[in-house]
DSSP file (Angstrom, degrees, kcal/mol; ACC not computed):
  #  RESIDUE AA STRUCTURE BP1 BP2  ACC     N-H-->O    O-->H-N    N-H-->O    O-->H-N    TCO  KAPPA ALPHA  PHI   PSI    X-CA   Y-CA   Z-CA
    1    1 A M              0   0    0      0, 0.0     2,-0.4     0, 0.0     0, 0.0   0.000 360.0 360.0 360.0 137.6    0.0    0.0    0.0
    2    2 A N        -     0   0    0      2,-0.0     2,-0.5     0, 0.0     0, 0.0  -0.911 360.0-162.1-111.6 138.3    1.3    3.4   -1.0
    3    3 A I        -     0   0    0     -2,-0.4     2,-0.5     2,-0.0     0, 0.0  -0.983   4.9-168.2-119.2 125.6    0.3    6.7    0.8
    4    4 A T        +     0   0    0     -2,-0.5     2,-0.3     4,-0.0     4,-0.1  -0.964   8.9 174.2-111.5 129.7    0.9    9.9   -0.9
    5    5 A T        -     0   0    0     -2,-0.5     4,-0.1     2,-0.1    -2,-0.0  -0.898  41.0-125.1-128.4 155.2    0.6   13.3    1.0
    6    6 A S  S    S+     0   0    0     -2,-0.3     2,-0.4     2,-0.1    -1,-0.1   0.722 101.7  45.3 -72.3 -21.6    1.3   16.8   -0.1
    7    7 A Q  S    S-     0   0    0      3,-0.0    -2,-0.1     2,-0.0    -1,-0.0  -0.938  91.4-115.1-124.7 147.0    3.6   17.1    3.1
    8    8 A S     >  -     0   0    0     -2,-0.4     4,-1.7     1,-0.1     5,-0.2  -0.279  31.2-110.0 -74.5 169.4    6.1   14.7    4.2
    9    9 A S  H  > S+     0   0    0      1,-0.2     4,-1.8     2,-0.2    -1,-0.1   0.833 119.7  54.4 -70.3 -32.0    5.4   13.0    7.6
   10   10 A E  H  > S+     0   0    0      2,-0.2     4,-2.7     1,-0.2    -1,-0.2   0.914 106.0  52.5 -67.8 -44.2    8.4   15.0    9.1
   11   11 A D  H  > S+     0   0    0      1,-0.2     4,-2.2     2,-0.2     5,-0.2   0.932 108.3  50.0 -61.7 -41.7    6.9   18.4    7.9
   12   12 A R  H  X>S+     0   0    0     -4,-1.7     5,-1.5     1,-0.2     4,-1.3   0.909 111.8  49.6 -64.5 -41.4    3.6   17.6    9.6
   13   13 A K  H  <5S+     0   0    0     -4,-1.8     3,-0.4     2,-0.2    -1,-0.2   0.928 107.1  53.9 -61.0 -45.1    5.4   16.7   12.8
   14   14 A R  H  <5S+     0   0    0     -4,-2.7    -2,-0.2     1,-0.3    -1,-0.2   0.899 114.2  41.6 -60.8 -40.0    7.4   19.9   12.8
   15   15 A H  H  <5S-     0   0    0     -4,-2.2    -1,-0.3    -5,-0.2    -2,-0.2   0.675 109.7-121.2 -81.8 -12.9    4.4   22.0   12.5
   16   16 A G  T ><5 +     0   0    0     -4,-1.3     3,-1.0    -3,-0.4    57,-1.0   0.711  65.1 137.6  83.9  21.8    2.3   20.1   14.9
   17   17 A E  T 3 <S+     0   0    0     -5,-1.5    -4,-0.1     1,-0.3    -5,-0.1   0.753  72.6  57.4 -67.6 -22.0   -0.6   19.1   12.8
   18   18 A H  T 3  S+     0   0    0     -6,-0.6     2,-0.5    54,-0.1    -1,-0.3   0.631  91.5  90.1 -81.9 -11.3   -0.5   15.6   14.3
   19   19 A I    <   -     0   0    0     -3,-1.0    54,-2.4    -6,-0.1     2,-0.5  -0.800  66.3-151.4 -92.4 123.7   -1.0   17.2   17.9
   20   20 A L  E     -A   72   0A   0     -2,-0.5     2,-0.4    52,-0.2    52,-0.3  -0.844   9.4-158.6 -90.5 119.4   -4.5   17.7   19.1
   21   21 A I  E     -A   71   0A   0     50,-3.3    50,-1.9    -2,-0.5     2,-0.4  -0.880  10.3-173.3-105.7 125.6   -5.2   20.4   21.5
   22   22 A H  E     +A   70   0A   0     -2,-0.4     2,-0.3    48,-0.2    48,-0.2  -0.953  11.2 176.1-120.6 133.3   -8.1   20.8   24.0
   23   23 A M  E     -A   69   0A   0     46,-3.3    46,-2.4    -2,-0.4     2,-0.4  -0.978  14.8-156.2-134.2 152.4   -8.6   24.0   26.0
   24   24 A T  E     -A   68   0A   0     -2,-0.3     2,-0.5    44,-0.2    44,-0.3  -0.998   5.8-164.0-125.6 128.4  -11.3   25.1   28.4
   25   25 A Y  E     -A   67   0A   0     42,-2.9    42,-3.0    -2,-0.4     2,-0.4  -0.964   6.7-177.4-113.8 119.8  -12.1   28.7   29.1
   26   26 A I  E     +A   66   0A   0     -2,-0.5     2,-0.3    40,-0.2    40,-0.2  -0.945  12.0 163.6-120.7 135.2  -14.2   29.6   32.1
   27   27 A A  E     -A   65   0A   0     38,-2.6    38,-2.6    -2,-0.4     2,-0.4  -0.997  40.7-110.6-152.9 148.0  -15.1   33.2   32.9
   28   28 A K  E     -A   64   0A   0     -2,-0.3     2,-1.1    36,-0.2    36,-0.3  -0.673  35.5-127.9 -70.7 125.6  -17.5   35.3   34.9
   29   29 A N        -     0   0    0     34,-4.1     2,-0.1    -2,-0.4    -1,-0.0  -0.695  32.3-161.1 -87.1  99.0  -20.0   37.1   32.6
   30   30 A V    >   -     0   0    0     -2,-1.1     3,-1.1     1,-0.1    33,-0.0  -0.323  31.9-105.9 -76.0 158.5  -19.6   40.7   33.7
   31   31 A D  G >  S+     0   0    0      1,-0.3     3,-0.9     2,-0.1    -1,-0.1   0.808 120.5  60.0 -61.0 -34.1  -22.2   43.3   33.0
   32   32 A L  G 3  S+     0   0    0      1,-0.3     2,-0.4     5,-0.0    -1,-0.3   0.839 103.6  53.9 -66.1 -33.8  -19.9   44.9   30.3
   33   33 A D  G <  S+     0   0    0     -3,-1.1     2,-0.3     4,-0.1    -1,-0.3  -0.270  91.9 101.2 -94.7  41.8  -20.0   41.5   28.4
   34   34 A S    X   +     0   0    0     -3,-0.9     3,-1.0    -2,-0.4     4,-0.3  -0.802  66.2   6.5-125.3 170.9  -23.6   41.0   28.1
   35   35 A G  T 3> S-     0   0    0     -2,-0.3     4,-2.2     1,-0.2     5,-0.1  -0.451 121.8  -0.9  69.7-131.0  -26.4   41.4   25.5
   36   36 A I  H 3> S+     0   0    0      1,-0.2     4,-2.4     2,-0.2    -1,-0.2   0.768 131.4  54.3 -64.8 -34.5  -25.5   42.4   21.9
   37   37 A E  H <> S+     0   0    0     -3,-1.0     4,-2.4     2,-0.2    -1,-0.2   0.906 111.2  43.6 -69.9 -40.0  -21.8   42.6   22.4
   38   38 A L  H  > S+     0   0    0     -4,-0.3     4,-2.6     2,-0.2     5,-0.2   0.927 113.1  52.7 -67.9 -44.5  -21.5   39.2   23.9
   39   39 A T  H  X S+     0   0    0     -4,-2.2     4,-2.6     2,-0.2     5,-0.3   0.951 111.3  46.9 -52.1 -53.6  -23.8   37.8   21.2
   40   40 A R  H  X S+     0   0    0     -4,-2.4     4,-3.2     1,-0.2     5,-0.2   0.948 113.0  48.1 -59.0 -47.9  -21.6   39.3   18.4
   41   41 A A  H  X S+     0   0    0     -4,-2.4     4,-1.9     1,-0.2    -1,-0.2   0.899 112.5  47.5 -62.8 -37.3  -18.4   38.1   20.0
   42   42 A L  H  X S+     0   0    0     -4,-2.6     4,-2.6     2,-0.2    -1,-0.2   0.925 112.5  51.2 -67.7 -43.6  -19.7   34.4   20.5
   43   43 A E  H  X S+     0   0    0     -4,-2.6     4,-2.4    -5,-0.2     5,-0.2   0.931 108.8  52.3 -59.4 -46.5  -21.1   34.4   16.9
   44   44 A Y  H  X S+     0   0    0     -4,-3.2     4,-2.2    -5,-0.3    -1,-0.2   0.946 113.2  42.6 -52.2 -50.3  -17.7   35.6   15.5
   45   45 A W  H  X S+     0   0    0     -4,-1.9     4,-2.9    -5,-0.2    -1,-0.2   0.806 108.3  56.8 -72.1 -32.8  -15.9   32.9   17.2
   46   46 A R  H  X S+     0   0    0     -4,-2.6     4,-1.9     2,-0.2    -1,-0.2   0.899 113.6  43.1 -63.5 -36.5  -18.3   30.1   16.4
   47   47 A R  H  X S+     0   0    0     -4,-2.4     4,-2.6     2,-0.2    -2,-0.2   0.917 114.1  50.2 -75.0 -38.2  -17.9   30.9   12.7
   48   48 A Y  H  X S+     0   0    0     -4,-2.2     4,-1.4    -5,-0.2    -2,-0.2   0.950 111.7  47.0 -63.5 -48.9  -14.2   31.3   13.1
   49   49 A F  H ><>S+     0   0    0     -4,-2.9     5,-2.8     1,-0.2     3,-0.5   0.929 113.8  49.5 -56.6 -49.4  -13.8   27.9   14.9
   50   50 A E  H ><5S+     0   0    0     -4,-1.9     3,-0.8     1,-0.2    -1,-0.2   0.883 110.1  48.5 -62.2 -42.0  -16.1   26.2   12.3
   51   51 A E  H 3<5S+     0   0    0     -4,-2.6    -1,-0.2     1,-0.2    -2,-0.2   0.719 114.2  48.6 -71.6 -19.9  -14.2   27.6    9.3
   52   52 A N  T <<5S-     0   0    0     -4,-1.4    -1,-0.2    -3,-0.5    -2,-0.2   0.210 115.8-110.9-102.0   6.4  -10.8   26.5   10.9
   53   53 A D  T < 5 +     0   0    0     -3,-0.8     2,-0.6    -4,-0.4    19,-0.2   0.855  68.8 144.9  66.2  41.5  -11.9   23.0   11.7
   54   54 A I      < -     0   0    0     -5,-2.8     2,-0.3    -6,-0.2    -1,-0.2  -0.947  42.2-142.9-111.7 121.4  -11.9   23.7   15.5
   55   55 A V  E     +B   70   0A   0     15,-2.1    15,-2.9    -2,-0.6     2,-0.3  -0.693  29.5 172.5 -86.8 132.2  -14.7   21.8   17.5
   56   56 A S  E     -B   69   0A   0     -2,-0.3     2,-0.3    13,-0.3    13,-0.3  -0.972  23.2-164.8-139.3 159.4  -16.3   23.9   20.4
   57   57 A A  E     -B   68   0A   0     11,-2.4    11,-2.9    -2,-0.3     2,-0.4  -0.994  10.3-161.0-140.7 143.2  -18.9   23.9   22.9
   58   58 A L  E     -B   67   0A   0     -2,-0.3     2,-0.4     9,-0.2     9,-0.2  -0.983   6.5-174.1-132.4 135.7  -20.3   26.8   24.9
   59   59 A V  E     -B   66   0A   0      7,-2.3     7,-2.4    -2,-0.4     2,-0.5  -0.986   1.7-172.2-127.4 125.1  -22.3   26.9   28.1
   60   60 A I  E     +B   65   0A   0     -2,-0.4     2,-0.3     5,-0.2     5,-0.2  -0.973  23.3 147.3-118.6 127.0  -23.7   30.0   29.7
   61   61 A S  E >   -B   64   0A   0      3,-2.5     3,-1.6    -2,-0.5    -2,-0.0  -0.915  57.0  -8.3-163.4 133.3  -25.3   29.7   33.1
   62   62 A E  T 3  S-     0   0    0     -2,-0.3     3,-0.1     1,-0.3   -33,-0.0   0.861 127.7 -44.2  54.7  37.0  -25.8   31.7   36.3
   63   63 A G  T 3  S+     0   0    0      1,-0.3   -34,-4.1   -35,-0.1     2,-0.3   0.485 123.7  88.5  90.1  -1.6  -23.5   34.6   35.4
   64   64 A Y  E <   -AB  28  61A   0     -3,-1.6    -3,-2.5   -36,-0.3     2,-0.4  -0.886  54.3-159.1-124.7 154.1  -20.6   32.4   34.0
   65   65 A F  E     -AB  27  60A   0    -38,-2.6   -38,-2.6    -2,-0.3     2,-0.4  -0.988   2.5-162.3-133.8 152.6  -19.7   30.8   30.6
   66   66 A V  E     -AB  26  59A   0     -7,-2.4    -7,-2.3    -2,-0.4     2,-0.4  -0.994   6.9-171.0-131.9 126.3  -17.5   27.9   29.8
   67   67 A Q  E     -AB  25  58A   0    -42,-3.0   -42,-2.9    -2,-0.4     2,-0.4  -0.946   0.2-170.5-118.1 140.4  -16.2   27.4   26.5
   68   68 A S  E     +AB  24  57A   0    -11,-2.9   -11,-2.4    -2,-0.4     2,-0.4  -0.987   9.6 176.0-126.4 130.5  -14.4   24.3   25.4
   69   69 A F  E     -AB  23  56A   0    -46,-2.4   -46,-3.3    -2,-0.4     2,-0.3  -0.999  12.1-168.5-143.8 147.3  -12.5   23.9   22.1
   70   70 A Q  E     +AB  22  55A   0    -15,-2.9   -15,-2.1    -2,-0.4     2,-0.3  -0.990  23.8 126.1-136.2 141.4  -10.4   21.3   20.4
   71   71 A G  E     -A   21   0A   0    -50,-1.9   -50,-3.3    -2,-0.3     2,-0.2  -0.930  59.5 -59.2-168.7-174.4   -8.2   21.4   17.2
   72   72 A T  E  >  -A   20   0A   0     -2,-0.3     4,-2.8   -52,-0.3   -52,-0.2  -0.520  56.3-105.6 -81.6 155.8   -4.8   20.8   15.9
   73   73 A R  H  > S+     0   0    0    -54,-2.4     4,-2.7   -57,-1.0     5,-0.2   0.889 119.5  48.5 -54.9 -46.2   -1.9   22.7   17.4
   74   74 A P  H  > S+     0   0    0      0, 0.0     4,-2.3     0, 0.0    -1,-0.2   0.932 112.8  49.2 -63.8 -38.2   -1.4   25.1   14.5
   75   75 A A  H  > S+     0   0    0      2,-0.2     4,-2.4     1,-0.2    -2,-0.2   0.960 115.6  43.4 -68.1 -46.9   -5.3   25.9   14.4
   76   76 A I  H  X S+     0   0    0     -4,-2.8     4,-2.0     1,-0.2     5,-0.2   0.967 112.1  52.9 -61.8 -52.4   -5.4   26.6   18.2
   77   77 A N  H  X S+     0   0    0     -4,-2.7     4,-1.8     1,-0.2    -1,-0.2   0.851 110.4  49.0 -49.4 -40.8   -2.2   28.6   18.2
   78   78 A T  H  X S+     0   0    0     -4,-2.3     4,-1.8     1,-0.2    -1,-0.2   0.897 110.8  48.4 -66.5 -40.0   -3.6   30.8   15.4
   79   79 A A  H  X S+     0   0    0     -4,-2.4     4,-1.1    -5,-0.2    -1,-0.2   0.821 110.8  49.7 -72.4 -23.1   -6.8   31.4   17.2
   80   80 A L  H  < S+     0   0    0     -4,-2.0     4,-0.4     2,-0.2    -1,-0.2   0.870 111.5  51.3 -76.1 -31.1   -5.1   32.3   20.5
   81   81 A E  H >< S+     0   0    0     -4,-1.8     3,-0.7    -5,-0.2    -2,-0.2   0.849 108.6  51.3 -70.9 -35.8   -2.9   34.7   18.5
   82   82 A K  H 3< S+     0   0    0     -4,-1.8    -1,-0.2     1,-0.2    -2,-0.2   0.813 104.3  57.4 -66.8 -33.0   -6.0   36.3   16.9
   83   83 A N  T 3<        0   0    0     -4,-1.1    -1,-0.2     1,-0.2    -2,-0.2   0.535 360.0 360.0 -83.0  -6.7   -7.6   36.8   20.3
   84   84 A T    <         0   0    0     -3,-0.7    -1,-0.2    -4,-0.4    -2,-0.2   0.415 360.0 360.0 -99.4 360.0   -4.7   38.9   21.8
C-alpha cells in the first residue's frame, strides 16, 4: 500500500498538525460583556472555529460561561494569537 501526501510526515510533525489540543475557558459574565456585544463576539468565534476545523462547545449559566474547544496545534495557536 502506498500513501501519498502533499507534506512529508516530518513536515507535519514539525508544524504540529499531528498534535490535538483541547482547551477550556471559564469566565464570569460581567455586565460589560452582556447582550448584543456578547452575542456578536460568540457568533464571530463560532464561525471562526467552524471555518478552521476547531470543534467547540459553549455553556452560559448563572453569570458564567464555559467554552471548550479542540483542534490541531497550529489551528489553536492561530486562534489564540488572533484573540490577543
